[in-house]
N, C-alpha and C positions, 0 to 999 in steps of 0.2 A: 504494500500500500504506500502511496506517495502523497505528500501534502505540499502546498505551495511554499511552506517554510523551509523546504530542503530536507525534511525529515523522511527517512525511509524505515519502515518497520518490516522485518522479515519474520513472520510467525511460523511456528512449526505446524505441520499438518494436524488438524484436530484429531484425526483418528490415532495418529502416533502419540499425541499428548495424552489422550484418554487411555491408550494401551500402557504407556509408561506408568501412569498413576495407578492403574489397576494392578500391574505386575508388582510394583513396589509395595503397595498397601497389602497385597496378599502375602508377600514375603515377610514384611516386618511384623504384621499382626500375628503371624504364626511362630515368631521367635519367642524365646523365654529368657528375660522378660519381654513382654510385648512392647513394640515400638511403632512409631510412625515417623516418616521422614519430615524433618522440620522445613524443608524447602516448600512443602505443600501447604504451609500456613499462609502463604502469600497469594491467595486469589484476590479478586477485587475487594471483597469485604475485609479480608485479612490485611491487605495493604493499608486500607483506610484505618483499621483499628491500630495497626502498628504506628502509623503517623500520629494517631492520638496518644499512644504510649510515649512517643518522643517528646510530647508537650508536658508530660506529667513531671511534677517537681522531684519525684523520687528516681526518675530515670535520667541520669545526668550525662549519658554518653553523647547524645546528639549535640547538646549545648556545648560541652567541653570540646568536642571535635570541631564544631563550627568556630569557636573562639580561636582555636589553634590555626585553622585554615585562614581566618581573617588576619591573624597576626603574622603568619609565616608563609602565606601562599606565594608571595613574590619571591621569597628566598628559595622555595621549592623549585620554581621555574629557573631561577638564576643558577642554581647548582647543576642543572642538567643542560643548560645552553638552549638552543632553539628547539622547542617542543612543537611539533606540527600535528601530533595525533594524541588524543586521550582515549583510554579505554576504562570504563567503570564497570566493575563487577558488583551487581546488586545496586540498581540505580536509585531506589527509594523515591523520595519526593522531588529530588533535583535541586533543592535549596542550597545544599553544601557544594554541589557541582557548580552551580551558577556563581557562587561566591568565589570559588577557586578560579574558574575561567575568567572572571572579571579582573583577576590579579595578574593575568598574563599580559605582557606588553603587546599592544595592538600592532606595533611595527614589525612583529615577527611574522605577520601574514596570516593566511587562512589556517583554521584549526578544524580538523575533523574529529568528532567525538563519537565513539562507539559505545553504546549502552547495552549491557547484557543482563537480563533478568528473566525469571519465569513468569513474572506478573506483568500483564499487558497494561494494567492500570498504572503501575509504577513507571513503566516505560513512557506512557503518554504524559504523565506528570513531569517527568524529567525533560522530555523533549519540549514541552511547553515552557519550562523554565529557561530554555536556551533560545527560544524562537526570535527574540528581539535583539540578540547580541550580534552585531555586524561581524561578518567573516567567519561565523561558526556554522558548520553543517553537522547534523546528528544522524547517525545510523543506528537504529534500535534493533537488537536481536532478541526475540522472545525465545529464550533457550536456557538450558542449564549452563553453568559456567564453562564446562568442558566443551560443549558444542559451540557456544558463542565464541570462545577463544579460537577454535578450529576455523570457524567462519571468518573471524577477523584475520587470521593468518593467511587466508586465501586471497584477501583483497589487496591490490597494489596500494602503497601508501606514499604520501608526500615525503620529500627529502627533509630530514630532521628527526629528532628523537621522538619516541613514543613514551608517554607516561601512563602507566596502569594504576588505577585507584582501587584499593581493596579496603574500603572505609567502613565506618559503623561497627567496628569490632567483629566484622563478618568472619575474620580468621578464627575467632573464638568459637565458632560453631563446629569446628573440626577438632577431633582429637589429634594428638601429636603426629601419628603416622599419616592421618588424613590431611592435616595441614601441610606436611612436607610434600605429599603427593600433589596437592593443589598448587603449591608454590612452584614445584618443578614444571607443572603444566604451563603456568604463567611464564616461567623462564623460557620454555621451549617456543613460546609465541613471540618472544622479544629478541632483539639484536643486542650485541654488546654495546653498552653505553646508554641503553634505554633505562627508564626509571620505574620504580614500584613504590607507591606511597601506601603505607599500611597504618590503619587506625586500630588500636588495641586497648581494651579496658584493662585496668590494673587491679591488683589485689587491694581490697579495702575491708573494713570491718563487716562481719557476717550480717548484722542487722541492716546495714546499708544495702548490701547485696540482695537480701531477701525482699526488702521493700521495693527495689527496682523491678523485681520479677513477680511480685504478688502485691500489687498496689491496693490501697484502701478503697479506691473507686471501683475495682473489679474490671478494669479495662483489659488487663493482661489475661485475666480469667476468660473473658469473652473471646479474646484473640486465640487462646488455646483451644477452647471448645468449638470455635469456628471450624477447626479441622474436621470435627465430627459432622458439622453441618455440610461441609463440602463432600464428604464421603456419602452422606445420605442423598445429596442432590445429584452427584455425578455418577455414583456407582450403585444406587438403589439400596443404600443401607437403611437400617432402622434403629440407629443409636438413639436412645432416650437422653436428651441433653440434661434433663433434670436429674438423671441418674448418675451424672459424672461431675465431680468437683475438680478444681484446679489446685495443684500443690507445687510450690517451689522449694527446693532442697539445696543447701550448700554442702557439697561433697569436698571436704577439706583435703582429703588424701589425694584426689585427682585435680584439685584446684578448679572446680567448675560448679556453676549453678545448673541444676537440672529442673526442667519443667515436666510435670506428669499430669495426666488425667486419671482421677481416682474413682473407681466404681463404688457408688453408695448402694450397698446391697448386691445380691447376686444378679448378674446381667446376662441375658441371652441376646445375641446380635446376629442378624442375618444380613449379608451383603450380596444382593442378587447378581450383580455383574461379575462377581468372583466365584459364584456358587459356593460361598463360604459361610459356615456357621461357627461362631465362637461363643464360649461361655467364660465369663469373668467372675471370680469369687469376690465376695464382699471385701473391699479394701485393696483389691488388685489394681495395679496401675498400668497405664500405657505411657511410655516414656516418649515425649515429643520433641524435646530440644535440650541441647547442652550448650552452655556459654562458658568457655574456659577463660580464666583470668591469668594475667602475666605480671612478672616484674620486668622493668625496662630492658635489662640485660638478656632476659630470656627471649624477648622478641628478636633481638639482634642475632642471637645464636641460632634461633629457629630459621630465620630467613637466610642468613649467610651460608648455612649448610646446603642450600638448594641452588647455588650459583649466583648469588648477589653479594655485593659488598656495601657496607654502611656508608651513607652519604650525609646523614643528618638525623637528629632526633630532638623532638620538642615535647615537653611534658606540661600537662595541666595539673599542677600539684594539688590544688584544692579538690578537684574532682577525680584525681587519680586516673588519668587517661594519657596515652602516648600516641604521638604521630611520628612515624619513622620513615625516612626516605632511604631507598636503596638504589644502587646502580647495578645493572646486569653486567657480570664479569665476563 
């Protein structure tokens, strides 16, 4: 689909997307413990709920990262030289992307921005955030990170460096092996001298962490339960939303916050598209998301072992958040 703004959206085939969701839901719900892939939290409603979470006073990641981008965005571009291409993994609302793009010197010429996200609503929001910035063209890939990076790698690019953005502490949704594998895929899509900007949430007191993932207004709980709404709608499930609660847990051993859906009483669930029947015991959980927390030096060691070298790091001390720039070796 094309628009007059220069935005191009490359969606996956609807059949393929539905098949991927069905296969993954079947696989994860039959594991022990039961799980659901966090990437599927972000349908249109889920993306809207997450945008609301970012406005909550207890969820400080978005504001801390935006402050760091505002303060150090020009320095990010200066350390890489001429950046002609941006790639953002997990596009979100586009507000932080717009803030960063506006800190790039206009004399550097045209800028092509590739947005990669599974949520069409997030892609549309991000492209709207860029539409009035002169010299910027957006290419939106409605895809998993891996597929989006592969699509990006096949497109001819302008002369100049590429800066890949992995913001919002998205790296924290992967365990250590998964994070390393993802970072290696990013490195494979880049050339030597290209940049990677990583946002990561840092360790903080347990009460602060739990408030961020189990807010008093119940917005995060609605975001979590919306995953069941999506399965009911798209796969013919009959999850009883009232029968499941939201629980956030701090796992100190693995340095992660976990989100779970908890069965209130015995639950029998049928998912027609999967020809699957499951039974959950009272108190049994479905694990939906992990958010790993880091120390600043841990971020550096994680990324450097995947083919990058440190180019700069900026910390928001009050909110315990880090923005770290790397250069592809």
